[in-house]
N, C-alpha and C positions, 0 to 999 in steps of 0.2 A: 788705892785699894783700901778697904776698910779693915779695921782690927778684927781678928777672929772673935766671935762671940758678940759683936756689936751689930745690931741690925741696921742696915742702910735704909733711910727713910726717903720717900719720894718728896720732892719740894712741893709746897702748897700750890704754887701757880701752875704746876704740871697736871694736877688732878682734873681741872675743867677741860683741858685739852685732851686728856685721855678719854674722858667721858664723851666728848664731841666725836672722837674717832670711833668709839664704840657705837654711838648713835648712827653715824654715817655708815658703818659696816652693816648694822642691822637693817637700815633702810635699803642698802644695796642688795642684801640677801633677799629682802622682801620683794624688791623690784625684779630681781633675777628669777624668783620663783613664780611671780604673778604674770609676768609678760608672756611666757610660753602658754599659760592657760588662756590668756586673752587672744593670742594668735591662733591657738587651736580652736577656740570658740568661733572666731571670725571665719576660719577656714571651713568649719562645719556648715556655716551659713552662706558659703560661696563668696565671701569677701576676703580673698587671700592676697590682695594687692599689697605690696610692701611688707609681706610677712618675713622675707629674708632679712631685711634691715632690722625688724623688731627682734628676730631671733639672735642676730648679731649683738644687738644692744643688751639682750638678756644675758648672753654668755659674757660679754664685756663687764656687765654689772656684777656677775658672780666672781669674775677674776679680780675686779677691784675690791670686792668685799674680802676675798681671801688675802689680798695684799695688805689691806688695812688691819686684818685680824692677826697677821703674823707678828708685827712688832708689839702690839698691845697684849698679846696672849702671853707675854713674859711675866704676867701677874704683877705688873707695876714695877718691874726691875728687882723683884725679890729673889730671883733665882741666882744661885752662886755663879760668879764669873769665873772664867778660865784662869787658873793660877799662872802668874808670870807675865800677864798681859794687862796693861792698864786700860782705862775706859776708852782710850783713843785707838786701841789696837796696836800700841807700841809695846814691844817687850819691856818688862819692868827694868831690866839691867841697862837698857838704852835710854829709858825715860828719866832716870835719876842722874842729875848732873854730877860729873866726876867719877862715875862708875865705869868699870871696865867691862866690855862685852864678854859673855861666856864663850869659851872656846871648846871645841870638841876634843875629847881625850883620844889619843891615838895609841 
């Protein structure tokens, strides 16, 4: 955990990876938006063979874009983390060697 008042900084080698995920998410959003337009245009001209597969790919592309945007929408890890839990999801009292786990008061 970080000291209160000290900003956690993203490592330098993570920035290009985050940019790559953003680019992939934007491309998936574009594909998910354009594929239905192409399918509808082809259906208007009587060429609706394989339109079900293309619609499935469009929906899949939108779902993948959403899945990619969820982790990177954390604004680069600058949101405050939940107190009492370290970065691995382990309660802080269990993550520190030699510490005793908290017990509930009865």
